C-alpha positions in Angstrom: 111.7 98.4 98.1 114.8 96.7 96.8 116.3 93.6 98.4 119.1 95.7 99.8 116.6 98.1 101.5 114.6 95.2 102.9 117.7 93.6 104.3 118.8 96.9 105.8 115.4 97.4 107.5 115.4 93.9 108.9 118.9 94.3 110.3 118.0 97.7 111.9 114.9 96.1 113.5 117.0 93.3 115.0 119.6 95.7 116.4 116.8 97.8 117.9 115.2 94.8 119.5 118.6 93.7 121.0 119.4 97.2 122.3 115.9 97.5 123.9 116.4 94.2 125.8 119.7 95.4 127.3 118.4 98.9 128.2 118.6 100.0 131.8 115.0 100.4 133.2 115.8 104.0 134.4 117.0 105.0 131.0 114.0 103.4 129.4 111.7 105.4 131.7 113.4 108.6 130.9 113.3 107.9 127.1 109.6 107.1 127.4 108.9 110.4 129.2 111.0 112.3 126.6 109.0 110.6 123.8 105.7 111.6 125.5 106.8 115.2 125.9 107.9 115.4 122.3 104.5 113.9 121.1 102.6 116.3 123.4 104.6 119.3 122.1 104.0 118.2 118.5 100.3 117.9 119.0 100.2 121.3 120.7 102.1 122.9 117.9 99.5 121.5 115.4 96.6 122.9 117.4 98.4 126.2 117.8 99.0 126.3 114.1 95.4 125.6 113.4 94.3 128.2 115.9 96.4 130.9 114.2 94.8 130.1 110.8 91.3 130.2 112.2 92.1 133.6 113.9 92.8 135.1 110.4 89.9 133.4 108.7 87.1 135.8 110.0 88.8 139.1 109.1 90.0 137.9 105.7 86.5 136.6 104.9 85.0 139.9 105.9 87.4 141.8 103.7 86.7 139.5 100.8 82.9 140.1 101.3 83.4 143.8 101.3 85.4 143.7 98.1 82.9 141.5 96.5 80.0 143.8 97.4 82.0 146.9 96.2 82.8 145.3 92.8 79.2 144.1 92.5 77.6 147.4 93.2 80.2 149.6 91.5 79.0 151.0 88.2 81.1 153.3 86.1 80.0 156.9 86.1 79.3 158.5 82.7 80.6 162.0 82.1 77.8 164.5 82.0 77.0 166.0 78.6 77.2 169.8 78.2 73.8 171.4 78.6 73.4 172.5 74.9 74.2 169.1 73.4 71.9 167.0 75.4 68.7 168.6 74.0 69.9 168.8 70.4 71.1 165.2 70.3 67.8 163.9 71.5 65.9 166.3 69.2 67.8 165.4 66.1 67.3 161.7 66.8 63.6 162.2 67.3 63.3 164.3 64.1 64.8 161.5 62.0 62.6 158.7 63.3 59.6 157.6 61.3 56.4 156.5 63.0 56.5 152.8 63.8 53.4 152.1 61.6 51.9 154.4 59.0 48.5 152.9 59.4 48.4 154.0 63.0 49.2 157.7 62.4 46.9 160.5 61.3 47.0 160.8 57.4 46.7 164.6 57.8 50.3 164.8 59.0 51.5 163.6 55.6 49.6 166.3 53.6 52.0 169.2 54.4 55.4 167.4 54.7 57.2 170.5 53.2 55.8 172.7 55.9 57.0 170.3 58.7 60.4 170.1 57.0 60.7 173.9 57.0 59.5 174.1 60.6 62.1 171.5 61.7 64.9 173.3 59.9 64.3 176.8 61.4 65.8 177.9 64.6 63.0 177.5 67.1 64.7 179.6 69.8 64.9 182.7 67.5 61.2 183.3 67.7 61.3 183.4 71.5 62.3 186.8 73.0 
């Protein structure tokens, strides 16, 4: 505070003290009652304000929990593949794969690789009637 503000505060305190000494007791009692009513109303307003906030806390918390559960459990749906492409896509992937380890497979499979290549290239559904 500056010197001017300090002087102004001291002067206001002195004037308040002098006015309070000369105050009629009936007016003082009425002022004290009005002050108490104002403080009571202010405290009631604070409690009412807190009560209204608490009243909305439970429904908003429940909504937030539902949204969180929905977002957590939601998984995007993949579009279904046409019936003809699902089998051929898996079949072509399996045809191009090599065994994981050549030492674990039967060596007889490697003797007729041309036959297996021809068998894979022919239309297997043409023989079925």
